[in-house]
C-alpha positions as CSV (number, residue, x, y, z in Angstrom):
1,Q,102.6,109.1,-111.9
2,V,101.4,106.7,-109.3
3,Q,101.3,106.9,-105.5
4,L,102.7,103.9,-103.6
5,V,102.0,103.0,-100.0
6,E,104.0,100.3,-98.2
7,S,102.9,98.2,-95.2
8,G,103.8,95.0,-93.4
9,G,107.1,96.0,-91.7
10,G,107.7,95.3,-88.1
11,L,109.9,93.6,-85.5
12,V,110.6,89.9,-85.9
13,Q,113.2,87.5,-84.5
14,A,116.0,86.1,-86.6
15,G,114.7,83.2,-88.7
16,G,111.2,84.7,-88.8
17,S,109.2,85.9,-91.8
18,L,107.4,89.0,-92.9
19,R,105.5,90.0,-96.0
20,L,105.7,93.6,-97.3
21,S,103.0,95.1,-99.4
22,C,103.1,98.1,-101.7
23,A,99.8,99.3,-103.0
24,A,99.5,101.7,-106.0
25,D,96.6,104.0,-106.4
26,R,96.2,103.7,-110.1
27,S,95.8,100.7,-112.5
28,I,98.7,102.1,-114.6
29,F,100.7,100.2,-112.0
30,R,100.6,97.2,-114.3
31,L,102.8,98.9,-116.9
32,Y,105.5,99.7,-114.5
33,N,108.5,97.7,-113.3
34,M,108.6,97.5,-109.6
35,G,111.3,97.3,-107.1
36,W,111.9,96.8,-103.4
37,Y,114.9,98.8,-102.0
38,R,116.2,99.0,-98.5
39,Q,118.4,101.4,-96.5
40,A,120.1,100.7,-93.3
41,P,121.5,103.4,-91.1
42,G,124.8,104.6,-92.4
43,K,124.5,102.7,-95.6
44,Q,123.5,103.3,-99.2
45,R,120.1,102.4,-100.5
46,E,120.2,99.2,-102.4
47,L,117.9,97.4,-104.8
48,V,116.9,94.1,-103.0
49,A,114.4,92.7,-105.6
50,A,112.6,93.8,-108.8
51,I,109.8,92.5,-110.9
52,T,109.2,93.7,-114.5
53,S,105.7,94.5,-115.8
54,G,106.0,91.0,-117.4
55,G,106.8,89.2,-114.3
56,S,110.5,88.6,-114.6
57,T,112.3,88.9,-111.3
58,K,115.8,89.5,-110.0
59,Y,117.4,89.6,-106.6
60,V,120.5,90.8,-104.9
61,D,122.7,87.9,-104.0
62,S,122.2,88.4,-100.2
63,V,118.6,87.6,-100.4
64,K,118.4,85.0,-103.1
65,G,116.5,81.9,-101.9
66,R,115.0,83.8,-98.9
67,F,113.0,86.7,-100.5
68,T,110.4,86.5,-103.1
69,I,108.9,89.4,-105.1
70,S,105.5,89.0,-106.7
71,R,102.8,91.3,-108.0
72,D,99.0,91.2,-108.4
73,N,98.0,93.6,-111.1
74,A,94.4,93.1,-110.2
75,K,95.1,94.6,-106.8
76,N,97.7,97.1,-108.0
77,T,100.0,95.6,-105.4
78,V,103.5,94.3,-105.3
79,Y,104.7,92.0,-102.5
80,L,108.0,91.1,-100.9
81,R,107.9,87.9,-98.9
82,M,110.9,87.7,-96.7
83,N,111.8,84.3,-95.0
84,S,114.7,83.3,-92.8
85,L,115.2,86.9,-91.8
86,K,118.7,87.9,-90.5
87,P,119.7,90.9,-88.3
88,E,121.5,92.2,-91.4
89,D,118.2,92.6,-93.1
90,T,117.2,95.2,-90.7
91,A,116.5,98.5,-92.7
92,S,113.8,100.7,-94.0
93,Y,112.2,99.2,-97.1
94,Y,110.9,101.2,-100.0
95,C,109.0,100.2,-103.1
96,A,109.5,102.1,-106.3
97,A,108.0,102.2,-109.7
98,S,110.1,102.6,-112.9
99,D,109.3,102.8,-116.5
100,N,110.9,100.8,-119.3
101,N,113.6,103.3,-119.6
102,D,114.5,102.5,-115.9
103,Y,113.3,106.0,-115.0
104,L,112.1,106.0,-111.4
105,V,108.6,107.6,-111.5
106,S,107.5,107.0,-107.9
107,W,108.7,106.0,-104.4
108,G,106.8,104.9,-101.4
109,Q,107.3,106.3,-97.9
110,G,109.0,103.2,-96.6
111,T,108.3,100.7,-93.9
112,Q,110.7,99.7,-91.1
113,V,111.8,96.1,-90.8
114,T,113.8,95.1,-87.6
115,V,115.2,91.7,-87.1
116,S,116.4,90.9,-83.7
117,S,119.1,88.3,-82.9
């Protein structure tokens, strides 16, 4: 397993930007597919963006063109760059690691993102 620690959340005005980071404690990180999820109060957790161990990415439609997921295997870290933030992006954001069978092996503790209008 790998332990994940998110950082970078905060309060930002609509239209602003944030960059979330998720640091893993082991270099085996490079073998995992990584995802950023979010959960708003009263809503189900949703996958926002994902990046495979090989670097392929995908996004939920609501963030396409605004969010960018990337990874730095040398730093055991995955990032989520969020631009043009909207109030509806307000949520707790979590990173997660999964293996090639889509089995979730680890979750981070989450970081809060609040976008004011």
